[in-house]
Structure formats: structure tokens, C-alpha cells
N, C-alpha and C positions, 0 to 999 in steps of 0.2 A: 655716814652710810649705815643702814641697819644691817644686822648680822646676815640675814637671808640674802640681801643684795650683794653684800661683800662676798659671800660664799659663791653665789652664782657668777659674779664677776671673775673670781679666781678660777672656778671650774672652766669657764669659757676661755680664759687665757691659757690654762693648762692644756685644753684641747687644741688650741691653735699652735702652742709651742710644741706639743708632742707631734702634731702633724708636720711642722717644719723639720723636726729632728728625723722623723720617718722619711721625709722627702730627701733629706741630705744623705742619709745612710742606706736607704733601701731596706731597712729592717722593720717589718710590719708589727713586730711584737713590742716595740717601744711605746710606753704609755706612762702617764702619771698615776700613782696610787699613793694616797696619804701624803700628798705634796712632795713626793720624791719620784724621780724617774725610775721606771722598772723595765726590765726586759722579761716579759712574761711574768713570772712570780717573783723573780729575784731583783733586788734593787741594783741600780747602776751607780757606783760611787762617783760623786762629783767632788773632786779633791781640791781643785785650784781655789784659793781663797776669794778671788774676785767673782766667782760664779755662784757663791752661796748667797742666799737672800730669801726674802719672803715676797711672793707675788702680790700680796696685799699691800706691801710697803713700797715695792719697786714700781716705777712707771712701766707701762707696757713695752716701751722701746728697750728698757733695760732688761726686762724679762725675756723678750725676744732675742736680745744680744746673748744672754746666758744660754738660751736654747740653741742658737746658732753655733755658739762656741762648743757646746757639748756634742752637737752633731758633727762638727769638724774633727773633734777629738776622736770620736768613734770611727770616723771615716779615714782619717789620715795618720793615726798613731797606732803602732803595734803594742797592745797592752802587755803582752807577755815579754817582749823585749824591754819595755819600760820597767816592768817589775824586776827583771833580772839585773838591770843596771842601776837601780835606785840605791842610794847609800843607806846604811843602817841608822846613822845619827839622825834624830828627828828633825833638827833644824836644817841640816843639809838636804834631807829628803824633802822637806817642805819647799825649799828653794828649787830643787831639781824638778819637783812637780809643777811649780809655777812656770818654769822655763819651758817645759815640754808643752804646756797649754798655750803659752804665748807663741811658741813655734808654729803650732797648727793654725792659730789665728792669723799669723802672718801669711799663711798660704791660702787665704780666702780667694776663691776664683774671681778674676777681674771682671768677668761677665755678670757678677752678682754685686753691684755697688751697694744695694740696700743691705745685704748681709754684712759687708765690710763696715758700713755706717753703724749698724747695730752693735757690732763687736767693739768698735771704738767708743761708742756711747756707754756701753756696759763697763769697760775698763776705766774710763774717765769718771763715771759716776761712783765706782768703787773707790778710786783714788781720792776723790773729793770727800766722800764719806769718811775715809780713813783719816784724812787731815782734819775734817770738821769735828771728829770725835776727840781730838786732842792727842792722838797717838803720836803725832810727829813732834810733840814737845819732849818726848823721851829720846834718849840716845839710841836705843834699840829700834824704836818706832821710825825715826828718821832714816836709820840704816836700811830697813826693809823697804821703806817707801822709795828711797833713792835707787836701790838695786832694781826694784820692779819698774820704775820709770826709765832708767837707763836701758834695761833690756828690752822693754816695750818699744821705745823709740828706735833702738838699733835694729830690731827684728822687722818692724813694720815700715820703717823709713818715714814715719809721720813725725812732725815736729812737736815739741812740748810747748805749752803755753808759757808766757813770760813769768807769771806768778810761780809756776812750778819750777822753772829754771832758777828763780831767785831763792826759793825755799831750800833747794837741794844743792846750792852752789858749793858750799864748804864741804859737805859730805861727798859730793861727786869728785871734788878735787883730791880727797884722800883715797877714794876708791879707784880712780882711773889708773894709777900706776900698778895697782894690784890685779885688776881684772880686765885691763884694756886689751891684752892679747886675746883673752877668752871671748870678749865681746865681739871682736873682729871674726873669731872662729864661728860663733853661733850665727852671725849674719851670713857668712860664706857658705855654711853647711846646713842652712835651715831646711833645704829640700830633702836631706838625707838624715833620718832619725839616728842611725847608728854612728854616722860621722859627727853628728851634732852633739851626741851625748858626752864625749870627753871634755868638751869646752864647757858644757852646762855643769858637769861635775866639778870642773876647776872653779867656776864661780860659786857653786854651792859650798865647796870646802873652804874657800876664802871667807865667805860670809859666816860659816860655822865657826871658824877660828876666831873671827872678830867677836862673835857673840860669846864664845867661851872665855875669851880674854876679858871682855867687859864684865862678865859675871864674876870672874876671879878677882877683878879689881874692885868690885862693889863692896862697900863696908858690910861687915857681918850683921850689923843691926838692920841695914836695909834689906839684906838677904833674908833675914828672919821675918820681915813684914811682907807677907804675900800680897802682891798687887791684886786688886779686883780684876776679873776677866776683861772688863771693858777698858782697862788701862794697861793691859798686857798684850802687846802686839803679837808676840810669839804664841801666846795662849790661843789667840784667835787664829793665827796662821796654822797651828798644829792641830786644830780641832778635827782634821780629817782622820786622825788616828782612831778615834772612836767610831767615826762614820764608816770607815773601811771595815772595821770589825763587824758592825751591824750588817754590812752588805753580805756577809757570809751567811746570815740567817734569812728568814722570809721577810714579810712586810713589817712595818713599824708596830703593829699591834702585838707582836711578841713571837717567841720561838718555842716550839714544843720539842724538847729533847726526847721525851717518851714516844711521841708519835714518829719522830724521825728514826729512832733506833728500833722500832718494832718491826720484826720480820713479817708480821701479818698485816701491817698497816693499821688502819682504824679498827678498833674492836668495840663490840657490844656485849656486855656481860650476859644479858638475857633479853630476848625479844618476846618472851611469853606474855607479857602484860601490855605490849604496845597495841594501840587501838587507832582505828580510823572511824570517825563518826560524822553523821550529818548534824551540824551545829543546831539546827532548829529543833531536832528531837531531844535536845538536852535542856530545853526551856519549856515551862508550862505554857500552853497555848494562850491563856489570858495574859500572862506576863509578856509573851512574845508580841502580842497585839499592842500592848502599851509601849513596848520598845519601838515598834514600827511607827506608831503615831508620833512618838518623840522625834524619831529620825526625820519623818516627813515635815514636821514643824520646823526643825532646824534647817533643812534644805530649802524650804519655801522662803524662810527669812533671809537666806543668803543671796537669792536671785541669780544663781549660776545659769548661764545660757547653755543648756545642754545641746540644743540644736546646733549652735555655732561650734561647740566642741566636736560634735559628730561630723560636721563638714570638714573640720581640720583633720580629724583622725582618718576620715575617708581619703583625703588628699595624701596623707602620709602613708597609709597602709595599702591603698588600692594599687593593683597592678593590672595592666591590660590583659584581657582574656578573650579568646575567639568566641563570638556569639552569632554565628551564622554568616549570611551574605546580604549585601545591599545590591539589589538589581536595578536595571535601568540607568546605568551610569555611562558617561561619555568616555571613560577610560578604565583600564583595569584588565581583567581577564575576559576573553570572549565568552558570551553566554550562548551556547549552542541552540537553546530553545528560541532565540530571537533572530537567527540567521535568515529565516524566511522573510523577515522584514526588509532585508537588503533588496529583495526583488520587488516586493509590493510597494516599498517606500524607499527608494534609493538615497534620499536625503536624510534618512533617519540615522542618528549617531548614537543613540542610547542602546547600544548592543552589548554592553559590558557589565561585569559584576565586580564588586570589591568585597574583600573580607571585612566583616564588622567586628571591631574590638570594643568591648565595654570594660570600664575599670571595675574590678571586684576586690574586696578586702579579703583575700584568701589568707586569713591570719587568725590565730588563736592567742589570746592574752590572758595570763593568769596573774592575779594579784595575791601574793602570799604575805600574810600579816603575822608579824611576831606578836604572839599573845603571852608575852612574859609579864611579870608583875609590874614592871616599871612603865608598861604601855597603858596601864589603866588611866593614867592622867590624860592621855591623848585619845581615849577611845571614841569620843564623839566626833572629833575631827577626822580620825581615821575611817570611821564608818561613813561619814559624808563623802570622803574621797573615793572609797571603794564603791559606794552605791552610785554616785554620779558617773564615775569612770565606766562602770559596767553598763549603765544605761546608754552612755554616749557611744561606747564601742559597739553595742548591739545595733544602734541606729546607723552606725557607719558600715554595718555588714560584717563585722568581725565577731568571733565567738569569745565570750568573756567568762572567766571563772574566778571565784573568790574563795581562797583557802586560808587556813590559819594553822599555827602550830604552837603547842604548849607541852606541858608534861602532865602525867596523870596524878602526880603527887609532888609535894615539896621535899627537898633534901633526899632524893633517891627513891623513896617508896619501896615497893616489894623487891625489885632487883638488888637494892642495897642490903635489905635484910637477908637475902639469900647469900650475898657476898660475905656479910659478917658471919653467917652461920657456916660458910665454907672455909673459914680460916683466914679471910682477908688476903687472898693471893695478890701479889704485886701487879700494879698496872692493869687493872681489870677492864679498862675502857669505859664506855658509857654505862652509868650506874643508875639511870632513872628510866621510867616507863614513858614513852612518847605518846602524845595524843594529837593526831592530825585531824583537823576539822575542815569540813566542806560546808561553806556558807552558801555558795551557788555553784552548781555543777555546770560545766561548759555546754551540756546538752539541754539545759533548762533556760527558758526565757527569763528576762528580768522580772516580768510581771508575775510569773509563777514562783519565783524565788525571793521576791522582795521581802516577805515576812521573815524568812530564814536569815537574810542578811542582817537584820536587826538583832540577831543573837549575839552580835559583837558587844552589846551592852551588858551581857551577863558577866559580872566582874569576877565571879569565883572560877571562871575558866582560865584566868590569867595566872600562870604560875612561873615556870622556868622555861628556858628555850634551848633546843638543840638544833641550831640553824642548818648545819651541814646536811643532816639527814632529811630535814624538811625540804631543803632546796632540791635534793636528789629525788624525793617523793614527787614534788611538783613537776620536775622535769620529766619524770616517767609518765605522769598523766598527760603532759603536753605531747610527748613523743608518741603516745598512743592515738593521737588525733590525726586526721587526714589533711589538715590545712598545711599549706606550703611554708608558711612563716610562723614561728612560735616565739612568743615573748613572755618572759617571767619578770614581774616587778616585785621585788622584795621590800616590804615596808617594815623598818626596824628602827629602834632607838639605841642600839648598842651592840656590843660583841655577844657571841653565844655565851650562855651562862647556865650551868647546872652545878650547884655547890658540891654535891656528892662526887660527881665525876671529876671536878677540878681538884678536890682534896685527895682523891685516890690516884690521880695521874700527875698532872701538873697544870698550872693556871691557864695555859694556852693550848691545851689538848683539843678542845672543841673549836677554838678559834682557828687553829691551823687546819683542822679537818674541813671547815667551811671553805678556806682558801683552796684546798685541794679539789674539792667538788666543783667550785666555780671555775677554776683553771682547766679542769678536764672538759667541762662543757664548752668553754671558750675555744679549746683546741678542736673539739669535735664540730663546733659551729652548728649544733643541732638545735640549741635554744639560746636566744639572746637574753642574758640575765642582766637586769638593771636594778640599781639600788635606790630606794627613796628613803633617805635618812630623816628621822624625826628629830630635828634639832641636832643632827650629827652628820659628819662627813664620813660616808661609808666607802670612800675610795680605797682603803686598804683591802677591801674584799671585792669590790665591783668596779671594773674599768669605767663603765658609764653609770653615773650616779648623780643624784640631786639631793641637796640638803634643804629641808623644808622647815620653816618655823610654824609649828602647829599650836603654839601657845596663844596665838591670836586667831581671829575668825578666818576660816578658809575663804579665799577669794578666787576670782577668775584667773588672776595672774598665776596662781599655783598650778591650775590645770593647763594653762598655756605652757608653763615650764615643763610639765609632765609630757605634753605633746612633743615639745622640742626634744626631750630625753628619748622618747620613743623613736622620733625621726632620726636621731643620731646626726651624722654628717650630711644627710640629704636635705635637711631643713624642710620648710614648707612655706 
């Protein structure tokens, strides 16, 4: 499967899994970002070992099983109580975590047999993968495998397969006298988390003692030879230690301590040199004409069906709006002007009127293009996407705007010079001069703006990118419009990047500001912000996003995917 299709498949599965989790929990803020579940901006730790995996590698049934398991955990487990009872020892803590997850999975509602099937499939797929990897060939591996299987079958009441029974027979015989009483306890108290915990802790401590004893008996030479991670079952099991620490920060793209600790929030050292400009005015007319001819030839050679895209966009964006009355109807509201016909023509029935509703695309869509240096390689494909999308939106009855953002200089420019002259105060904030470009204003038709759109080909406009401020600027422009629905599509190939700002603050300063801006507008619900990643997954920043492979020729499928992205869950 090619990378673009793999990414689309994963994103679709993530959307479905997130919807299942939201339905189970009633928490509308749960979504996937950067392949991890988040509540709003913060990651939700998934600690149980059998729930970790990659949606590109797992079959969809296993991915749904993991989502259902996480949903049950959020719904049925008190996270604060669990943390207060968890043991300090890493091995004991890992086993305690596994048992709490298995407890909530055993409480799957009987009226949801599909959910129970997904949970069983997920656990058995993990157990089979654990065995197939060769981990059960080690003493520690067969120990954790046997404990997990014994607890799972005791809690769920489901039988183990004959091969599994045979594999763990000797280890289970040794474990049964040690944890048999606790196994009965976890089964008996599975509906009560607090009463369940002492028995789960008893099992965890027993396993921890066995592990420590096995490690003490291990020859020194063997202890010195560190096992590779794929052959160390407890290294895999304890992987949640780092994941939980990451959960204290923001998304996977990084964490900015400078921004978090700043009392003033995001800072800008100087706005004196910031500019907003019409992109077409920055290019010589003759050169702009050449650029437009080049773009027209490219689009003509691709054969994109703009009319079909316009119809699809109209279906997605249009909402019924009142457009007068239809008279002479046989039902509806009585039309007083026709009552006299009852006397002159008693058999006349067309005395009513109905409200007439026509679908209208009461929507404004802005395409915000990252004009950083790395985007030069994709400028032709990006120009095609922006131009065709603007034309199709206009035909669909929506307002379209094409914007861009870059910086006025490399490596800081004049604000950085001022900062150097001012003694280099610590944590100055943004240290470059922003340049916001308008390729097509929402009030201009595509025909009048078509030449200016081609200014995207001017390579020396592409420098560095301050994404957060650009998104805020684009949202302000949209909010100034009268349309009822406002959509912003951000086209980018990477994280925000300004060298001077990152060196003077920290590497994720601009990155985290972008997340803050997007999160604020998601809470306000004033603008729908979508991400179109150029060869990149932008989900750490945008809940709804699409990764596009623009290294190849732009085709109709990409535009259909963009329409689906705009449609969201409503489809078309």
C-alpha cells in the first residue's frame, strides 16, 4: 500500500475509533492526535501493554478492540483512586495496571456483544503476538504470559484455547498455590474497584518477588549482557513509564517550558516590521503573467473535473435557507388571497402555500499556505490545489480566500538586530518579522484574482514560518465575514520554524503556540481549522487533517479527499 493510502486508512480508522470512545464515555473532547488519544490538548495515557500498537499494523478489529477497551477504562475506572493505590515498584505497578484494565474489560455491557468480541480479539491478538515473538521462550516471558492469561480467563469467564493451556501448564502449576486466593478475589470483586485492588496488589507483589528472585539468581555474566528490547518482556511491559511522563506535556511534537512558564504567554519582541501584502503586487506584471500561463498549462494537463468538485462541495456546504413561498399548493398554510375561489369554484383545492427552501452555501473557506523554504519543492502542486479549490468553491456558492505566510527575512531580520543591540534579554519571544500574503481576497472573484494566485511561484517569498500567528490572522479575517460557517485549511509540510526565535527561547516555542491557537478556536467553535499535510501527518496540531503526497502529480482523488475532510463526519 502506498504511503498516502496507508495514511488515509489510518486516519479513517482513528476517526472511527475516536467516535466509539466518545460514544462510550460521553466525552466530546476525546480525539486522536499524532496517533495518540488526546482529551483536548493533553494526551490520554494508554498504559496496559495489550492496548499498545500501530493501527497500520493491527487489523481494524484489533484497533477497535483497543478503542473499546480505552473507552471502558475511562468510563468505569477511577483514575485518581487507581494512582493512589498503584505500587512504586515498576514490575508490580505494571502488573497492577494490567489487572485494572482487564477488570474493566470484564465489565463490558452484555447488550453490546460486538464490543465484547472486539475486546477478546484484541487481547488474544496481543497474546499471540507475544508468543510468536519468542518472548515465551524466556523464564520471565512465560511468567508474564501465564499471569495475564490466568487473570484474563478468571475475570472474563472465557475459556483458554488448548494450545495456550498446554504452553502455560507448568508455570500455572507453580503460580496457582501462590496467587490462587487472589484470583478468586479479583473475580468476586470485579465490580468494585476499591475492593478489587487488594487482591490485584497481592498478585502484583507475588509476580514482583518472582521477578526479583529470578534476576538475583541470574548469573552475573548474563546480567551484564543487556537483552535487546524485543527479547525483554518486562522492558516492553514497563514501556508505560516514559509514556506517562510524556502525558504530562502537550502533544508528541514537543513541549515548550519557556512558553508554559511565561506569565505573559506568547511574546513578540517587535511588531514594527510585520507586514501584510497583496502577493500579486510583489511580482513584476510580466513575470506574473508567465507564472499564470505556467499554472494554466499544468492544470489543463491534469484534467481535474472542477464542475464535479463544485457539485460535491455544494452538497457538503449548502444548508436550506428560506427563499419565499410556493403558491397554489394542495396543502400547507391557507392563502387568504385565494379564499374567494372556494365560492366561485367549490372543488378547487389549490388554496394553500408552502415555504420554499433552497440550499445555499453560506460558507467562507480560507486556504492558508505555509510559504517556508521547504515548501518550494511543492509549490507547483500547492498552487494547483489552491487554484482548483478556489474555483470549485466559488462555483459551489461559497466564498474562497487564498492566503500565505512567511517571514520578511532569514534568521530574525531587524527584530533580532534590535534584540542583540538591547543586550539579549532572556526569552524574548518571536524574533523575526512576519509577512502575511493575500493571494486572493474573499471579496474578489476567482477570475479577477487568478493572476495574483500565480504569485505562489515566486520562490524568494519562501523563507521561514510562524504558523500560530498566521492561523490567528487568517481566523480574524474569517470572523470578520458575514457567512454562517467558516473553514480554514492550513497547507503545511512541517512544524513552525524560525531559527532566531527557537535559539533565543526553546525549540518548541512556536510549535506550542500553534497548538494553543488551534485549541482556542476549537473551544470557541468560531472557525473550523483543518490541516492538509504535504507528505506529513499534521494531527499533533489539527484534529481533522489529511496527509497528501504531492511528490506525484495532483489527481482527482486528492480533491475528493479534501471534500471528505471538509465534510467531516457528515460525509457526502
